[in-house]
C-alpha positions as CSV (number, residue, x, y, z in Angstrom):
1,M,-19.1,14.4,-14.0
2,L,-22.1,14.1,-12.9
3,C,-24.1,17.5,-13.1
4,C,-25.4,18.5,-9.8
5,K,-29.3,19.5,-9.6
6,P,-29.6,23.0,-7.8
7,M,-28.5,22.8,-4.5
8,Q,-31.3,22.1,-2.0
9,N,-29.3,21.8,1.6
10,E,-26.0,21.3,2.5
11,V,-24.5,18.6,4.4
12,S,-20.8,16.7,5.4
13,V,-19.5,13.7,3.7
14,S,-19.6,12.0,7.0
15,E,-23.4,12.2,7.5
16,P,-25.4,8.7,6.4
17,A,-25.7,8.3,2.9
18,Q,-28.5,6.8,1.9
19,Q,-26.9,4.1,0.4
20,Q,-24.1,2.4,2.2
21,V,-20.6,1.7,0.4
22,A,-20.1,-1.6,-0.3
23,V,-18.2,-3.8,2.2
24,T,-15.5,-5.3,0.1
25,Q,-15.1,-3.9,-3.7
26,Q,-13.0,-4.2,-6.4
27,T,-9.4,-2.7,-6.9
28,Q,-9.7,-0.6,-10.2
29,Q,-6.7,-0.9,-12.3
30,Q,-3.7,1.3,-11.7
31,S,-2.1,0.9,-15.0
32,G,-1.7,4.3,-16.9
33,A,-1.6,6.0,-13.8
34,P,0.8,9.0,-14.3
35,M,3.3,8.6,-10.9
36,G,2.1,10.9,-8.3
37,A,-1.3,11.6,-10.2
38,P,-4.8,10.8,-8.1
39,M,-6.8,8.1,-9.2
40,A,-10.0,9.8,-10.7
41,Q,-12.3,7.2,-9.3
42,Q,-15.6,6.6,-7.6
43,T,-15.4,5.6,-4.1
44,T,-17.7,2.7,-5.7
45,N,-14.6,1.4,-7.8
46,T,-12.6,1.7,-4.8
47,N,-11.1,-1.6,-2.7
48,V,-12.6,-0.8,0.5
49,T,-13.3,-2.9,3.5
50,N,-15.7,-2.1,6.3
51,I,-14.9,-2.7,9.8
52,M,-16.6,-2.1,13.6
53,S,-14.8,0.7,15.2
54,V,-12.1,-0.1,17.5
55,S,-10.2,2.2,20.0
56,G,-11.3,5.4,17.7
57,L,-10.3,4.0,14.8
58,P,-12.8,4.7,11.2
59,P,-15.0,1.9,10.2
60,I,-14.7,2.2,7.4
61,G,-11.1,2.9,5.1
62,P,-8.6,1.0,2.9
63,A,-8.6,-2.6,2.8
64,W,-5.7,-3.3,5.1
65,L,-7.6,-1.5,7.8
66,P,-8.2,-4.6,10.2
67,Q,-4.7,-5.4,10.1
68,V,-4.1,-2.2,12.2
69,E,-2.8,-1.8,15.8
70,V,-4.0,0.9,17.6
71,A,-1.1,3.1,18.4
72,A,-0.7,2.7,22.6
73,T,0.3,6.2,22.9
74,I,-0.4,9.7,20.5
75,G,3.5,10.7,21.1
76,K,4.5,7.7,18.8
77,Y,4.1,10.6,15.6
78,G,3.1,14.3,16.7
79,F,4.3,17.7,15.6
80,D,7.9,19.1,17.4
81,V,6.7,21.1,20.7
82,T,10.3,22.3,20.9
83,G,9.2,24.6,17.6
84,N,13.3,24.4,17.0
85,M,13.6,21.9,14.6
86,G,12.0,23.0,11.1
87,H,9.4,21.2,11.1
88,S,6.6,24.2,11.2
89,S,6.3,27.9,10.5
90,E,6.8,30.5,13.2
91,K,3.7,30.9,12.9
92,M,2.7,27.5,13.9
93,Q,2.0,27.4,17.4
94,V,2.2,23.7,18.6
95,R,0.4,23.4,21.4
96,A,0.4,19.7,22.0
97,R,2.2,16.3,20.1
98,D,-1.0,16.7,17.9
99,I,-2.3,20.0,18.1
100,V,-1.2,23.1,16.2
101,V,-2.6,26.2,15.9
102,R,-1.9,29.0,13.4
103,F,-1.4,32.2,15.6
104,V,-1.3,35.2,14.1
105,Q,-3.8,38.5,13.9
106,K,-6.3,38.4,12.3
107,T,-5.0,40.0,8.6
108,D,-2.3,38.1,8.4
109,V,-3.2,36.1,5.2
110,H,-0.8,36.9,3.2
111,T,1.9,33.9,3.9
112,G,0.9,29.8,3.6
113,D,2.2,28.6,6.8
114,G,2.5,24.6,7.3
115,A,3.7,22.1,10.4
116,R,4.7,18.4,9.7
117,I,4.9,15.4,11.4
118,M,8.1,15.6,12.8
119,E,8.7,11.5,12.4
120,P,9.1,10.2,8.7
121,L,6.4,7.8,7.4
122,N,8.6,5.9,4.5
123,S,7.5,2.3,5.3
124,G,4.4,0.5,6.5
125,K,0.8,1.3,6.7
126,H,-0.4,4.4,9.2
127,V,-3.6,5.9,10.1
128,F,-4.4,9.4,11.4
129,E,-7.4,11.1,12.8
130,I,-7.6,14.6,11.3
131,E,-9.8,17.4,13.8
132,W,-10.2,20.4,11.6
133,A,-13.7,22.8,11.7
134,K,-14.8,24.2,9.2
135,E,-15.3,27.7,10.4
136,L,-11.8,27.3,11.8
137,R,-10.6,26.4,7.5
138,G,-10.5,29.7,5.6
139,S,-10.6,29.5,1.9
140,L,-7.0,27.2,1.6
141,A,-6.6,24.5,4.3
142,A,-5.2,21.5,2.7
143,I,-3.2,18.2,4.9
144,G,-1.3,15.8,2.8
145,V,2.6,14.9,2.6
146,A,5.7,16.6,1.5
147,I,9.6,15.3,1.5
148,G,11.9,17.3,4.3
149,K,13.4,20.0,2.1
150,T,9.8,21.5,1.9
151,P,9.7,25.3,3.4
152,M,7.3,25.5,6.2
153,Q,6.5,29.0,4.8
154,M,5.7,30.4,1.6
155,K,4.5,34.0,0.4
156,G,1.0,34.7,-0.8
157,K,-1.9,33.4,-0.6
158,T,-1.0,29.6,-0.3
159,C,-1.9,26.3,1.4
160,L,1.4,25.9,1.4
161,V,0.8,21.9,1.1
162,G,0.9,20.8,-2.6
163,D,2.0,24.2,-3.9
164,T,5.5,22.5,-4.3
165,S,6.8,19.8,-6.0
166,T,7.6,18.0,-2.7
167,S,4.5,18.6,-1.3
168,W,1.1,16.6,-2.2
169,G,-1.3,18.5,-0.6
170,F,-5.7,17.5,0.2
171,D,-7.3,20.7,-0.1
172,I,-10.1,20.4,2.0
173,A,-11.7,23.8,1.8
174,R,-12.4,23.2,-2.2
175,R,-11.7,19.9,-2.4
176,N,-8.9,19.9,-4.9
177,L,-5.8,17.5,-5.2
178,I,-3.0,19.6,-5.6
179,N,0.8,19.3,-6.2
180,N,3.4,21.7,-8.0
181,K,1.1,24.5,-7.8
182,K,-1.3,22.8,-10.0
183,V,-4.7,20.9,-9.2
184,L,-5.2,17.3,-10.1
185,N,-8.7,16.8,-9.2
186,K,-11.2,19.3,-8.6
187,R,-13.6,16.9,-6.8
188,Y,-12.3,14.8,-4.6
189,P,-14.3,12.6,-3.4
190,E,-16.0,12.2,-6.8
191,M,-19.5,11.9,-6.2
192,I,-21.9,9.4,-6.2
193,P,-26.0,9.3,-7.2
194,E,-26.4,9.6,-3.6
195,D,-25.1,13.1,-3.3
196,R,-27.6,14.6,-5.9
197,G,-29.0,17.5,-4.4
198,I,-26.6,18.2,-1.6
199,H,-23.5,19.9,-1.5
200,I,-20.3,17.9,-0.4
201,K,-18.7,19.7,2.5
202,I,-15.3,17.2,4.2
203,P,-16.6,16.9,8.1
204,D,-14.7,18.5,11.2
205,T,-13.4,15.0,11.7
206,F,-12.0,12.5,8.7
207,Y,-8.7,10.2,8.5
208,A,-5.6,10.8,6.4
209,F,-4.3,6.7,5.5
210,L,-0.6,6.3,4.2
211,D,0.5,3.3,2.7
212,M,4.0,2.9,1.8
213,D,4.3,-0.8,1.8
214,P,6.3,-1.7,-1.3
215,A,4.0,-4.0,-2.7
216,S,1.5,-0.6,-2.4
217,G,3.7,2.0,-4.5
218,G,2.8,4.5,-2.1
219,V,-0.9,5.6,-1.6
220,L,-2.4,8.4,0.0
221,S,-6.0,8.4,0.4
222,F,-8.8,9.9,3.4
223,G,-12.0,9.1,4.2
224,S,-14.5,9.9,6.7
225,A,-16.6,7.4,9.4
226,D,-19.3,6.7,6.6
227,R,-17.6,7.1,3.3
228,Y,-14.0,5.6,2.1
229,Y,-12.5,8.2,-0.3
230,G,-10.6,6.4,-2.1
231,E,-7.0,6.9,-3.0
232,A,-5.6,10.6,-3.5
233,F,-2.1,10.1,-5.1
234,I,-0.4,7.1,-5.8
235,D,3.0,5.6,-7.0
236,L,5.1,8.1,-3.7
237,I,7.7,5.3,-3.3
238,R,9.0,5.9,-6.5
239,I,9.1,9.6,-6.9
240,V,10.8,10.7,-3.0
241,G,13.2,7.7,-3.2
242,N,15.2,7.8,-0.4
243,E,13.7,11.0,1.0
244,P,11.8,11.4,4.4
245,L,7.9,12.0,4.1
246,Y,5.8,13.7,6.8
247,L,2.1,14.1,7.0
248,T,2.0,18.1,6.7
249,V,-0.6,20.2,7.6
250,G,-0.8,24.2,5.7
251,T,-3.2,27.0,5.7
252,N,-3.4,31.2,5.5
253,T,-6.3,30.8,8.0
254,P,-5.5,32.9,11.3
255,G,-6.6,31.1,14.0
256,A,-6.6,27.4,12.4
257,H,-6.5,25.1,14.7
258,I,-5.4,21.4,13.7
259,R,-5.8,18.5,15.7
260,C,-3.5,15.5,14.4
261,T,-3.9,11.9,16.1
262,Y,-1.8,8.7,15.2
263,K,-4.4,5.8,16.0
264,G,-2.4,3.0,14.6
265,S,0.0,1.0,12.0
266,Y,0.7,-1.9,10.7
267,T,4.1,-3.0,9.7
268,H,4.6,-6.6,9.5
269,A,3.3,-7.0,5.7
270,I,7.7,-6.7,4.6
271,M,8.5,-9.1,6.9
272,Q,5.9,-11.7,6.9
273,S,6.2,-10.9,2.9
274,E,10.3,-11.5,3.6
275,R,9.6,-14.4,5.9
276,D,8.0,-16.2,2.7
277,A,10.2,-15.3,0.1
278,N,13.3,-17.6,2.5
279,V,10.4,-20.7,3.2
280,A,10.0,-20.8,-0.5
281,L,13.8,-20.9,-1.3
282,M,14.6,-23.3,1.7
283,N,11.7,-25.8,0.5
284,A,13.5,-25.8,-3.7
285,L,16.2,-26.8,-2.8
286,P,16.9,-30.9,-3.0
287,S,15.9,-33.1,-0.4
288,N,19.8,-34.6,-0.2
289,T,21.2,-31.7,0.7
290,G,20.3,-32.4,4.6
291,H,18.0,-29.2,4.6
292,T,14.3,-29.8,6.3
293,Q,12.0,-28.7,5.2
294,V,10.1,-25.9,6.1
295,Q,6.2,-25.1,6.0
296,Q,4.9,-22.1,4.3
297,S,4.0,-19.4,7.0
298,T,0.9,-18.2,3.7
299,T,-2.8,-20.4,3.4
300,S,-1.3,-20.5,-0.2
301,Q,-1.2,-23.6,-2.0
302,Q,2.4,-25.6,-2.3
303,Q,4.0,-26.4,-5.8
304,Q,4.5,-30.1,-6.9
305,V,7.7,-30.6,-8.9
306,P,6.5,-31.5,-12.3
307,V,7.1,-35.2,-13.0
308,P,7.4,-36.7,-16.3
309,M,3.7,-38.8,-17.6
310,G,3.3,-42.2,-16.2
311,Q,6.2,-42.0,-13.3
312,P,5.7,-42.3,-10.0
313,M,5.5,-39.7,-7.1
314,G,8.7,-40.5,-5.1
315,Q,10.7,-42.9,-7.0
316,P,14.2,-42.2,-8.7
317,M,13.4,-41.7,-12.8
318,Q,14.0,-44.8,-14.9
319,P,16.3,-44.5,-18.2
320,P,14.3,-45.2,-21.5
321,P,14.3,-49.1,-23.2
322,Y,16.7,-50.1,-25.5
323,T,14.8,-48.6,-29.0
324,G,18.1,-49.8,-30.7
325,P,18.9,-52.5,-33.8
326,V,16.8,-56.1,-34.3
327,G,18.9,-58.1,-31.9
328,G,20.7,-56.0,-29.6
329,P,23.6,-54.2,-28.9
330,P,27.2,-54.6,-30.6
331,P,28.5,-56.8,-27.8
332,G,30.2,-54.5,-24.8
333,P,28.5,-52.5,-22.3
334,P,25.6,-51.3,-22.5
335,P,24.6,-47.8,-24.5
336,A,24.2,-45.0,-21.9
337,G,21.0,-44.7,-21.0
338,Y,19.7,-48.7,-22.1
339,G,18.7,-50.2,-19.1
340,G,17.9,-53.8,-19.6
341,Q,20.6,-56.2,-20.5
342,A,22.0,-57.1,-24.1
343,P,20.8,-60.4,-25.6
344,A,23.4,-63.3,-25.6
345,G,25.1,-62.9,-29.5
346,D,27.4,-63.9,-31.6
347,G,30.5,-63.4,-29.0
348,G,28.3,-61.6,-26.4
349,Q,27.9,-62.3,-23.2
350,P,24.8,-60.7,-21.0
351,P,25.9,-58.1,-18.9
352,A,25.2,-57.3,-15.7
353,E,22.2,-55.7,-14.6
354,Q,22.9,-51.5,-14.5
355,A,21.0,-49.9,-11.5
356,P,19.4,-47.1,-12.2
357,A,20.4,-43.6,-12.4
358,A,19.5,-41.8,-9.1
359,D,18.0,-38.2,-9.8
360,S,19.5,-35.7,-8.9
361,G,16.3,-33.5,-8.0
362,T,13.5,-34.4,-5.9
363,T,10.5,-35.2,-6.8
364,E,8.5,-35.1,-3.5
365,Q,5.2,-32.9,-3.3
366,L,7.1,-29.9,-2.0
């Protein structure tokens, strides 16, 4: 952990840094990371991409961000406006599909109350824009994910999200990553050299990125307009299994006003990978089975079928020459594997030339 100088000023993470984060950087190896644990890494070790902002998407984020299809309507994923389906605490007033307010007396800080997006997010890649003013956060304010059976109200001073074993929360007031009431990372995002001498605060508007494609293992990360914070929680798919997973907010601050706007998703990766697997299977079949070779949809190089050294491509394999005793084989049919003719000997007649054995496999370039 870098040591900070005495605080000189106060800025939010979204304000421009002296040196912008690199456009594409190498992903840190995740081997050995415990399930659900935060990735203890600096932003400089995170695979990020920097793109132009399109239709409200953040300009920087995870590598898959440019593939996101912008949502046609904010109503695709949102809070339950009916309030009677158990997706929010009775103290959380849902004013629109993207707005929730903790509508209580100013002294009511003895319960942690939450609200979750009513549609589960167990596949695909998703982007949410979060608007949560710093003056309306108080000391306990968290956003993250939780499975369906997570309670939406807890007694005591709690931010709820991350204070159960079935929820994973980013406390934006204290910059903590929490699960099961345990602080997994006390400083998220990690500090970079440009942060020396400043007091980092999460800006009023930031973004949540949820990648639930099987290839990723399930990753929740966050970022702002000027910085991608990196991976917060990993391996969520293995942890939740078949349980539905929901984006969830929680706080005990009276008057907390939270807007969660669904910005878009990318869900083609699974279908594309399945198609490519089927294509590879078809192309691996022998050419004489009647199957037509299918062209790969990806740009990767196609594999070549290995052939013996010296064997021309596209030709049936020839049997090896005869290497038996001098004078040739005994009278009768040539031994198996002998492709030549038996020389005339005592009582022997040259047998008819044997046709080369056809190879049942293909030697074409796939």
